[in-house]
C-alpha positions as CSV (number, residue, x, y, z in Angstrom):
1,M,15.0,102.4,14.1
2,E,14.5,99.1,15.9
3,I,13.1,95.8,14.6
4,K,9.7,96.6,16.2
5,D,9.6,99.8,14.1
6,L,10.6,97.9,11.0
7,I,7.8,95.4,11.5
8,R,5.3,98.2,11.8
9,I,6.5,100.0,8.7
10,I,6.6,96.8,6.6
11,S,3.2,95.5,7.7
12,D,1.6,98.8,6.7
13,T,2.7,98.4,3.1
14,Y,3.9,94.9,2.3
15,P,3.1,91.3,3.4
16,L,5.0,90.8,6.6
17,D,6.1,87.3,5.5
18,I,8.6,88.8,3.0
19,V,11.0,89.2,6.0
20,D,12.2,86.5,8.2
21,F,13.5,87.6,11.7
22,E,14.4,84.2,13.1
23,N,15.6,81.6,10.5
24,E,18.9,81.7,8.9
25,Y,18.0,80.2,5.5
26,P,14.3,80.7,4.7
27,N,13.2,80.4,1.1
28,K,12.6,83.6,-0.9
29,S,12.8,86.0,2.0
30,Y,14.7,89.0,3.1
31,C,16.4,88.4,6.4
32,I,17.7,90.5,9.3
33,R,19.4,88.9,12.3
34,Q,21.9,89.6,14.9
35,K,25.0,87.3,14.8
36,N,28.3,87.7,16.7
37,R,27.5,91.3,17.8
38,Q,26.7,92.4,14.3
39,W,23.5,92.7,12.3
40,E,23.2,90.7,9.0
41,V,20.8,91.7,6.2
42,Y,20.5,89.5,3.2
43,Y,18.1,87.8,0.8
44,S,17.8,84.0,1.2
45,E,16.7,81.6,-1.5
46,R,17.2,77.9,-1.8
47,G,19.6,77.8,1.2
48,Q,21.8,80.6,-0.1
49,K,22.5,84.1,1.4
50,T,22.7,86.7,-1.3
51,D,23.7,90.3,-1.0
52,L,24.9,89.9,2.5
53,K,25.6,93.1,4.3
54,K,26.8,93.5,7.9
55,F,26.1,96.4,10.3
56,N,27.3,97.4,13.7
57,S,23.9,98.8,14.7
58,E,20.4,97.6,14.6
59,S,19.2,100.9,13.3
60,H,21.5,100.9,10.2
61,A,20.6,97.3,9.5
62,C,16.8,98.1,9.7
63,E,17.2,101.2,7.5
64,Y,19.1,99.3,4.9
65,L,16.6,96.4,4.8
66,L,13.7,98.8,4.4
67,E,15.4,100.5,1.5
68,Q,16.1,97.0,-0.1
69,I,12.5,96.1,0.3
70,K,11.3,99.4,-1.2
71,T,13.5,99.1,-4.3
72,G,13.4,95.3,-4.8
73,Y,10.0,94.1,-3.8
74,N,8.4,94.3,-7.2
75,T,11.4,92.6,-8.8
76,V,11.5,89.7,-6.4
77,Y,7.8,89.1,-5.7
78,N,6.1,90.0,-9.0
């Protein structure tokens, strides 16, 4: 899975603005970004990264983020 695939899957079910693909510290947003040859996935709120996970592949990072959204969306956004 690539970012473009993740965007398509998310936009079919969730508001796309729950994920930030560019900023390091957005407020109340899941994040996925490449940094130093690794992919970071985390939740950002009030300038803090929480539940930071690092991956060597874009595919693993995308799959992990999608699972986090599926299991955590209602907890975080409702």
